[in-house]
N, C-alpha and C positions, 0 to 999 in steps of 0.2 A: 640487568640488560634486557632487554623488547628486540626479539625476534619476529621479522615478518615469514609469513610463508606461502609462498603461489605463486600465482593462478596454482588453483585446482581447479585440474579436470573429469576426476573422476572420486566414489563418494569415498566418504572416511580416508584419513590418511594414519602414521603410526607417528609418535613421538619417541625414540630412546636415547637415555643420557648415558654416557661410559664415565666412566673418574679413571684418570691414572695418575693417580699417583697423588692427586690432591690433598690437601690438609684443611678441606674445608668440606660441609655439607647440604644439601640441596633439602630444604624444609620443606618449598613450595614451590607450583608449578600452577600459573594461570592462562590458561587455554579463553580467547573469545574472540567472536568476528562480531561486526558489525554489519546491522540488520536496518530497512527504514520498516516502522509497524504498522500494519493496519490502519488501516483509516477511512474515514467518508466522506469526501469532498463532491458538490457539486450535484446529489441523489444518485452516486457512484461509489462504488465498495473497493478499496483497493484493500489487498490480501499484504501480508509481510512478506518484505524480498530479500534477500542480502548481498549488498553491499558490490561492489563492481570492483575486480582484480586490480586497480590501480587507482593513486589516487585525483585523476584527473576523468576518471568514468564516472556516466550517468548511467542506470539502466532504466530501459523502458519498461511501463508496467501500465498494462489494459484493464483497466476501470470495467466493471459488473455493475449496470442497475440495478437501484436494490427493488421489493416487489414491488407491483402497479406501478412503474415508470417504465420510459421505451427511450434508447437513440436518438438526439435530437443532432450531433455531431461525437464521433466515438471519442469513449473520455480517456485521456491518458494521464500516466504523472512520469516522472523522472526518478530514480533515487540516485541518491546523492553516498559519492562516496562515506563521508558522512554521516552517513543514514537520517541524514532531508529528504523528506519531498520537496523538488520541485515543479515549477510552471507545469499549471494543469489547464491540461489544455479540453477542448471539450465539454459535452454534458448530457445530462439525461433529464425529460422532463416528466410529467405526472401523466397519467394515461386519462382517458375521456371518465367523468366519473371520479378523479382523483386530486386532490391538494395537497401540496407541498408543506411540512408539518413537520420540524425537525428533522433534515436529514429524511424523511420517507416520505413514503406515499398516504396518505389516508381519505377512506373513502366520502364522499358528502354526506352531510346531515343526511335526513328525510328530509321533504319540501327543499334539497338545492338542487342543481346537479353543475357539471362542467362537460359542455356536448364534446370535447374536441381534446386531445392530449398538451399539454405548454405550460406556461407559466402559469396563467390566468388560475382567478378564483373560486370554488364554489359558487355562486350565483341563485338567487331564489325561483322557483318555480315559477 
């Protein structure tokens, strides 16, 4: 049997089981919750978050720009009740002197530069 509990508005909760003369044994109990696992998108990091209380709720999560990046538009995503990230909005861009490489911003190599923040790559001096 599966039972839903919630929504909870305090930290923690108690589970209690009472036997009323049944000829059965309780052999196991599984307690779980759904969450959206942390992810990096558009040069922003989104941390783990617990899903909303009901099946239609979306939890808005604001992302933090990776090191050496700055907000172009506020990075946000929504965590669905099924634990999936939806609708990425906004983004971060690499700061001046840095370019994007695998979801991070790395410094321009010696002899290269990037004068302004943005999507561009480092150019030769």
